[in-house]
C-alpha positions in Angstrom: -15.1 -9.4 -31.4 -12.3 -11.9 -31.1 -9.7 -9.2 -30.8 -11.6 -7.5 -27.9 -11.8 -10.8 -26.0 -8.1 -11.5 -26.5 -7.3 -8.0 -25.4 -9.5 -8.3 -22.3 -7.8 -11.5 -21.3 -4.3 -10.1 -21.9 -5.2 -7.1 -19.8 -6.2 -9.2 -16.8 -2.9 -11.1 -17.0 -0.9 -7.9 -16.7 -2.4 -6.7 -13.4 -2.5 -8.5 -10.1 -4.6 -7.4 -7.2 -2.4 -6.5 -4.2 -3.6 -7.4 -0.8 -2.7 -5.0 2.0 -1.4 -6.4 5.2 -3.6 -5.8 8.3 -2.5 -5.1 11.8 -3.9 -5.4 15.3 -3.6 -2.0 17.1 -1.7 -2.0 20.3 -4.3 -0.7 22.7 -3.0 -2.1 26.0 0.6 -1.1 26.5 0.2 2.6 27.1 3.8 3.2 26.2 4.6 6.3 24.2 6.8 4.1 22.0 3.7 2.0 21.1 1.5 5.0 20.1 0.3 4.4 16.5 1.6 0.9 16.4 0.2 -2.6 16.3 1.1 -6.1 15.6 1.5 -8.1 12.4 2.2 -11.9 12.1 4.9 -12.7 9.5 3.8 -15.1 6.7 6.1 -17.2 4.6 6.2 -14.9 1.5 7.1 -11.8 3.5 10.4 -10.0 3.5 11.2 -7.2 5.9 11.4 -4.8 2.9 7.9 -5.6 1.6 6.4 -5.4 5.1 8.0 -2.1 5.7 6.7 -0.7 2.4 3.2 -1.9 3.1 3.1 -0.2 6.5 4.5 3.0 5.1 7.8 2.8 6.9 11.4 1.7 6.3 13.5 -1.3 7.4 15.6 0.6 10.0 12.4 1.8 11.7 11.0 -1.8 11.9 14.3 -3.0 13.3 14.3 -0.3 15.9 10.8 -0.7 17.2 11.3 -4.5 17.2 14.7 -4.5 19.0 16.4 -6.2 16.1 18.4 -8.4 15.9 16.7 -10.0 19.0 13.4 -10.2 17.1 14.1 -12.3 14.1 12.1 -11.9 11.0 10.6 -15.3 10.2 7.3 -16.9 9.5 5.0 -16.9 12.5 6.8 -14.2 14.5 4.8 -11.2 15.5 6.3 -7.9 14.6 5.4 -4.4 15.8 4.5 -2.2 12.9 3.0 1.3 12.3 -0.7 0.6 12.4 -3.5 2.7 11.0 -6.6 2.0 8.9 -6.1 2.1 5.1 -9.2 2.1 3.0 -7.7 1.6 -0.4 -5.9 -1.1 -2.3 -4.3 -1.3 -5.8 -4.1 -3.6 -8.7 -0.4 -4.1 -9.2 1.2 -3.8 -12.7 3.1 -7.0 -13.2 6.9 -6.4 -13.2 6.5 -2.9 -11.7 6.3 -1.3 -8.3 3.3 0.7 -9.4 -0.4 -0.2 -9.7 -3.8 1.2 -10.4 -6.4 2.6 -8.0 -10.0 3.3 -9.3 -11.4 6.7 -8.1 -14.5 6.4 -5.9 -17.1 8.8 -4.5 -15.6 11.1 -1.9 -11.9 10.3 -2.8 -9.5 13.2 -2.2 -6.0 13.2 -3.5 -4.5 13.7 0.0 -6.3 10.6 1.4 -5.3 8.5 -1.6 -1.7 9.6 -1.2 -1.7 8.7 2.5 -3.1 5.2 1.8 -0.4 4.6 -0.8 2.5 5.9 1.4 3.3 8.8 -1.0 2.7 12.5 -1.5 0.1 14.3 -3.6 2.9 15.7 -5.7 4.1 12.2 -6.5 0.6 11.2 -7.5 0.3 14.3 -9.7 3.6 13.4 -11.4 2.5 9.8 -12.0 -0.8 11.0 -13.4 -0.2 14.3 -15.3 -3.1 13.8 -17.7 -5.7 12.8 -15.1 -4.9 15.4 -12.5 -4.9 18.4 -14.8 -8.0 20.0 -13.1 -8.8 20.3 -9.4 -7.1 17.4 -7.6 -10.1 16.7 -5.5 -12.5 16.7 -8.4 -11.2 13.7 -10.3 -13.6 11.7 -12.5 -15.3 8.8 -10.7 -14.2 5.4 -12.2 -10.9 6.7 -13.6 -7.8 4.9 -12.6 -4.8 6.6 -10.9 -1.3 5.1 -11.1 -0.1 4.7 -7.6 2.9 3.1 -5.7 2.1 -0.6 -5.1 5.3 -2.3 -4.1 4.2 -4.5 -1.2 3.2 -7.6 -3.2 
């Protein structure tokens, strides 16, 4: 029994829950440039690379939509970001840019891929043993390895 408890404690130390950044959708500007974007307030631990990854974009795109370098990236500043609802989060594997997501009722591989800023092909490559049958008929409660680089 002692081995199982030690193993359980060790497994919790190896995975950290990532927290997705949220955004406030831009519903007032009416500008075509603002379509699908919103606002995010920079916090102390943020870097532009991590924020870009969490909002499924890249640094040059964030710089362009924020008129960089005029809009400096520092704590408290409000940045325009791609903004859409994401329903899933991951438990990050310590020392890795990957994490785990637990399959829930109604999950489809395409939706999971979109929430983790990747493709279904990449998820299949990360999980060859799990996705060996119909990709939208995955066993509930099983864990998928997913990209999880934002924390």
